[in-house]
C-alpha positions as CSV (number, residue, x, y, z in Angstrom):
1,M,72.4,62.7,73.4
2,P,70.1,64.0,76.1
3,L,72.3,65.7,78.9
4,T,70.1,63.5,81.3
5,E,70.8,60.1,80.0
6,L,74.4,60.8,81.0
7,F,73.6,60.7,84.6
8,L,72.8,56.7,85.0
9,R,74.9,56.1,88.4
10,R,72.8,54.7,91.2
11,L,73.8,54.6,94.6
12,A,71.9,52.9,97.4
13,D,70.3,54.7,100.0
14,S,73.3,55.5,102.1
15,P,73.0,57.2,106.0
16,L,75.0,60.7,104.5
17,Q,72.0,61.0,102.2
18,Q,69.3,60.2,105.1
19,S,71.5,62.7,107.3
20,F,71.5,65.1,104.0
21,T,67.9,64.3,103.3
22,Q,66.9,65.7,106.7
23,L,69.4,68.8,107.5
24,M,67.8,70.0,103.9
25,A,64.2,69.3,104.9
26,A,65.2,71.6,108.6
27,E,67.1,74.0,106.5
28,P,66.5,74.1,102.7
29,E,68.3,77.5,101.9
30,T,71.6,75.9,103.7
31,R,74.5,76.2,100.8
32,R,76.0,73.0,100.2
33,R,79.7,74.1,101.5
34,D,77.6,74.6,104.7
35,V,76.1,71.5,104.3
36,A,79.4,69.4,104.2
37,A,80.3,71.4,107.5
38,K,77.2,70.8,109.4
39,L,77.6,66.9,108.2
40,D,81.2,66.6,109.0
41,V,82.2,65.4,105.4
42,S,83.8,67.3,102.7
43,E,81.8,68.7,99.9
44,A,83.3,66.1,97.3
45,A,81.6,63.3,99.4
46,L,78.3,65.0,99.1
47,I,78.1,65.2,95.5
48,D,79.8,61.5,94.8
49,Q,77.2,60.6,97.5
50,Q,74.8,62.1,95.1
51,C,73.1,64.2,97.9
52,G,70.7,66.5,96.3
53,V,72.1,66.1,92.6
54,Q,73.2,63.2,90.8
55,S,76.7,62.9,89.5
56,V,79.4,61.0,87.2
57,R,82.9,60.5,88.6
58,L,85.4,61.5,86.1
59,N,88.7,60.3,85.9
60,D,92.1,61.8,86.2
61,Q,93.3,63.7,83.6
62,F,92.6,66.7,84.1
63,A,95.0,68.1,81.5
64,D,93.1,66.6,78.6
65,M,89.8,67.5,80.3
66,I,91.0,71.4,80.7
67,R,92.2,71.2,77.2
68,A,89.1,70.3,76.0
69,M,86.6,72.6,77.6
70,P,87.1,75.5,74.8
71,E,84.3,72.8,73.1
72,L,81.5,73.7,76.0
73,G,81.5,77.0,74.8
74,Y,80.4,79.8,77.0
75,I,80.3,79.2,80.4
76,M,80.7,80.3,83.9
77,T,83.9,79.5,85.8
78,L,83.7,79.6,90.1
79,T,86.5,79.6,92.4
80,R,86.4,80.2,96.0
81,N,88.0,80.1,99.0
82,E,86.1,80.5,102.8
83,Y,85.5,83.8,102.6
84,A,85.3,84.8,98.6
85,V,83.5,83.2,95.7
86,H,84.5,84.7,92.1
87,E,82.2,83.6,89.2
88,R,83.1,84.9,85.4
89,K,81.4,84.2,82.3
90,G,83.2,83.3,79.3
91,I,84.7,80.9,76.4
92,Y,87.8,78.6,77.8
93,D,90.6,79.6,75.1
94,N,94.4,79.8,74.9
95,V,94.9,76.8,77.0
96,R,98.3,76.1,78.3
97,I,99.8,73.2,80.3
98,G,103.1,72.3,81.6
99,G,103.6,69.5,84.2
100,P,101.6,70.6,87.1
101,M,100.7,74.3,86.2
102,G,98.0,75.5,83.7
103,L,97.4,78.8,82.4
104,V,93.9,80.0,80.7
105,I,94.2,83.4,79.3
106,T,91.4,84.4,76.9
107,E,92.2,87.0,74.5
108,D,89.5,89.3,76.1
109,R,90.5,88.2,79.1
110,K,86.9,87.1,80.4
111,I,88.4,83.8,81.5
112,D,91.7,84.1,83.2
113,L,93.2,81.0,85.7
114,R,96.6,79.8,87.2
115,I,95.5,76.7,87.5
116,V,98.1,74.3,90.4
117,L,97.1,70.7,88.7
118,S,99.5,68.9,91.1
119,R,96.5,69.3,93.8
120,W,93.7,68.4,91.6
121,A,92.2,64.8,93.2
122,F,88.2,64.5,91.9
123,G,86.2,65.3,89.3
124,Y,82.8,64.7,88.6
125,A,80.0,65.7,86.1
126,V,77.0,67.2,88.0
127,R,73.1,67.6,87.3
128,E,71.2,69.2,89.5
129,E,67.5,70.3,89.7
130,T,66.7,73.8,90.4
131,A,63.4,75.8,90.2
132,R,64.7,76.8,86.6
133,G,65.4,73.7,85.5
134,D,68.4,71.1,85.2
135,R,71.7,72.7,86.2
136,F,75.0,70.9,84.6
137,S,78.0,71.7,85.9
138,L,81.3,69.9,86.2
139,Q,83.5,70.2,89.5
140,F,87.0,69.7,90.7
141,F,88.3,68.9,94.3
142,D,91.5,68.4,95.8
143,K,92.4,65.1,98.1
144,T,90.3,66.6,101.0
145,G,87.1,67.0,99.0
146,T,87.3,70.9,99.2
147,A,86.3,72.7,96.0
148,I,88.7,73.4,93.5
149,Q,86.9,74.7,90.4
150,K,83.2,74.5,89.2
151,I,82.5,75.1,85.5
152,F,78.6,75.6,84.8
153,L,76.6,75.6,81.4
154,Q,74.8,78.2,80.2
155,S,71.7,78.1,78.3
156,D,74.1,79.3,75.1
157,S,76.7,76.8,75.9
158,N,77.5,73.4,73.7
159,E,75.7,70.7,75.2
160,Q,77.4,68.2,73.0
161,G,80.4,69.2,73.8
162,Y,79.6,68.5,77.4
163,A,78.5,65.2,76.9
164,D,81.4,64.2,74.8
165,L,83.4,65.5,77.3
166,V,81.8,63.3,80.2
167,E,81.7,60.5,78.0
168,K,85.6,60.6,77.3
169,F,86.7,61.3,80.7
170,R,84.0,59.1,82.4
171,A,86.0,57.0,85.4
172,T,85.9,53.1,84.8
173,E,85.0,53.1,88.5
174,Q,81.5,54.5,89.0
175,S,80.6,52.7,92.3
176,G,82.4,52.0,95.8
177,V,83.2,53.9,98.6
178,Q,85.3,57.6,97.5
179,T,87.9,58.2,100.2
180,Y,89.7,61.6,100.8
181,D,92.2,62.6,102.9
182,D,92.3,64.7,105.6
183,S,95.6,66.0,106.1
184,V,96.1,69.3,104.5
185,E,99.9,70.6,103.8
186,V,100.8,73.6,106.1
187,A,103.4,75.9,105.4
188,E,106.6,76.2,107.8
189,Y,107.8,79.7,108.4
190,V,110.3,80.9,110.7
191,T,109.4,83.4,113.3
192,D,110.2,87.2,112.8
193,D,113.3,87.2,115.0
194,Q,114.8,84.5,112.5
195,V,114.4,87.0,109.3
196,D,117.2,89.2,108.1
197,V,115.3,92.5,107.7
198,A,117.7,94.7,106.2
199,K,118.2,92.0,103.7
200,L,114.8,91.0,103.2
201,T,113.5,95.0,102.5
202,E,117.2,95.1,100.1
203,E,115.4,92.1,98.1
204,W,112.0,93.9,98.5
205,L,113.6,97.2,96.9
206,A,115.5,95.4,94.1
207,M,112.4,93.3,92.8
208,T,111.9,94.4,89.1
209,D,108.5,92.3,88.5
210,V,105.7,91.0,90.8
211,H,106.1,87.4,90.1
212,Q,109.9,87.9,91.8
213,F,107.8,88.2,95.1
214,F,107.1,84.3,95.8
215,G,110.8,83.9,95.3
216,M,111.6,86.6,97.9
217,L,109.1,84.8,100.6
218,R,110.7,81.5,99.6
219,R,114.3,82.6,100.4
220,H,113.2,84.0,103.5
221,K,110.7,81.3,104.5
222,I,108.4,83.7,105.6
223,S,104.4,84.1,104.8
224,R,103.2,87.2,102.9
225,E,101.7,89.2,106.0
226,Q,105.1,88.5,107.6
227,A,106.6,90.4,104.4
228,F,104.0,93.4,104.8
229,R,104.9,93.5,108.5
230,L,108.3,93.5,108.1
231,V,109.5,95.4,105.6
232,G,106.2,98.1,106.2
233,A,105.6,102.0,105.2
234,P,105.9,103.0,103.0
235,H,106.2,99.6,100.9
236,A,103.2,97.9,103.4
237,E,100.3,99.5,105.5
238,A,98.1,98.1,107.1
239,I,94.4,99.5,106.3
240,D,91.5,99.4,107.5
241,P,89.3,96.0,106.3
242,A,86.1,98.1,105.8
243,G,87.7,100.2,103.0
244,V,87.3,96.9,100.2
245,V,83.7,98.9,100.2
246,T,84.8,101.9,99.1
247,L,87.3,101.0,96.5
248,L,84.5,99.3,94.9
249,E,82.0,101.5,95.1
250,Q,85.0,104.1,93.8
251,A,85.7,101.9,91.2
252,A,82.5,101.9,89.7
253,A,81.8,105.2,90.2
254,K,85.3,105.9,87.9
255,E,84.0,103.3,85.7
256,L,88.1,102.1,86.5
257,S,89.1,98.6,85.5
258,I,90.5,96.7,87.6
259,M,92.0,93.0,88.3
260,C,90.0,90.6,91.2
261,F,92.4,87.9,92.3
262,V,90.2,85.0,94.4
263,G,92.1,81.3,94.6
264,N,92.8,78.4,96.6
265,R,95.6,75.8,96.8
266,G,94.1,74.5,93.4
267,N,93.4,77.6,91.2
268,I,93.5,81.2,91.0
269,Q,90.9,83.1,88.7
270,I,90.7,86.5,87.8
271,H,88.6,89.5,86.6
272,T,89.8,92.0,84.4
273,G,87.5,95.0,83.7
274,S,85.3,97.6,85.5
275,V,83.0,96.7,88.2
276,K,79.4,98.4,88.1
277,T,76.9,96.9,90.8
278,I,77.6,97.0,94.1
279,K,75.4,95.7,96.7
280,R,75.2,94.2,100.5
281,M,73.1,91.2,100.9
282,G,73.4,90.0,104.6
283,P,76.8,89.3,105.6
284,W,77.9,89.4,102.0
285,L,79.1,92.4,100.1
286,N,78.7,91.4,96.5
287,V,79.6,92.3,92.7
288,L,76.7,91.6,90.6
289,D,77.4,92.6,86.9
290,P,76.1,90.2,83.9
291,E,79.5,88.8,83.3
292,F,81.7,88.9,86.5
293,N,79.8,88.1,90.1
294,L,82.3,88.9,93.7
295,H,80.7,87.5,96.5
296,L,83.0,88.5,99.8
297,L,82.1,87.5,103.1
298,E,83.3,90.8,105.1
299,S,83.0,89.3,108.4
300,G,86.1,86.8,107.3
301,V,88.3,89.7,106.5
302,A,90.8,89.6,109.4
303,S,93.1,92.3,108.0
304,A,93.9,94.4,105.0
305,W,96.9,95.6,103.1
306,L,98.2,98.4,100.9
307,I,101.3,97.0,98.9
308,R,103.5,98.6,96.9
309,K,106.4,96.6,94.7
310,P,108.7,98.1,92.6
311,T,109.1,97.1,89.0
312,E,110.8,98.0,85.9
313,D,107.6,100.2,84.7
314,G,107.3,102.0,88.8
315,A,105.7,101.1,91.6
316,V,102.7,98.4,91.1
317,T,99.8,99.0,94.0
318,S,97.6,96.4,95.4
319,V,94.4,95.9,98.0
320,E,94.9,92.4,99.7
321,L,92.3,91.2,102.1
322,Y,93.6,88.2,104.4
323,D,91.9,86.3,106.8
324,H,92.3,85.4,110.6
325,Q,95.3,82.4,109.9
326,G,96.7,84.5,107.3
327,E,95.2,83.4,104.1
328,T,94.5,85.3,101.0
329,I,91.1,86.0,100.6
330,A,91.1,88.3,97.8
331,Q,93.7,91.2,95.7
332,F,92.8,93.7,93.6
333,F,94.7,95.8,91.2
334,G,94.5,98.3,88.7
335,Q,94.3,96.5,85.2
336,R,98.0,97.4,83.6
337,Q,99.7,96.3,80.3
338,E,103.4,95.0,80.9
339,G,105.8,97.7,79.5
340,N,103.7,100.5,81.3
341,P,103.5,102.2,84.1
342,E,100.2,101.5,86.7
343,N,96.8,103.7,85.9
344,P,97.6,106.8,87.8
345,V,93.9,106.9,88.9
346,W,94.0,103.4,90.4
347,R,96.5,104.4,92.6
348,E,95.0,107.3,93.8
349,L,92.0,105.3,94.9
350,A,94.0,102.6,96.9
351,E,96.3,105.1,98.5
352,S,92.9,107.1,99.7
353,L,91.6,104.2,101.9
354,P,91.9,104.6,105.7
355,T,94.5,103.1,107.5
356,R,93.7,100.9,110.3
357,V,91.7,101.5,112.8
358,A,93.8,100.8,116.0
359,A,92.4,98.4,118.7
360,A,90.9,100.5,121.7
């Protein structure tokens, strides 16, 4: 079946479609996420109302959809938050889903995902006309209509596998108005003076695995940056956010294999491997490699931290970026096999980054 035949859904011309057309005529280079913000709607609403695209609503059987992703063959998966976009090419494999959580970790680590299925609410198959021809994707959103993950076919993807997936998971209801929930869960944390800092520090030093960190935060009802501030050096040190370009450029120069995490409420996507081409383009700092792209909006980085966590294999060092709301933008680690100590070249690079510039 030609893929274009999948997209037979038709909608009456709507005020949103009209507003979209007017905006794109005036500002044709505006990114879809920014268009949604300018029109005061969700990105999912633009997709659903076929603003600049053709779309098909998918049902909510997301776990089964993810299990079917290997049939697509070689694809590009995109995960983003407000200030970072992470794009990775590869083939879905080794899918494991248990309850509200899912893992995709291929043997070659090209596709490496931590999925929070309980936060997935809407899915669409999407056809876009581009200068290079039609582009087909699967796009998933949370209840607010904010993008969680997008999967784009490549020239050598399995188009029949895509067609079969869309037909299998096509929603019964393709008309009517899709509604989104504007309410967002906001984590509640205690104030610094309510934290037993001695106990917090004791638990930090007692960690034997980096995954124990999240449990420690929950027990003390604090955010990541609160933990960093309260435990302090030498375990957590504020560094100059501008150092991230040095980190990437030096990792490229040293041909150092790193791990780059970018996530949102519903998915975390991880690159493991080297980085080669580092470029600034406008306000964005970019990694532009054949199978991995990272786009970082540097103006969104409010703080950066050098973090050292103890494990059974020795200290694990990370460089972590946060926005003005304290939300994680991106995290960087050295590639490490479980049971082995951290790469000393990575540790030396991370620890060479300049400390935070004091305010004048």
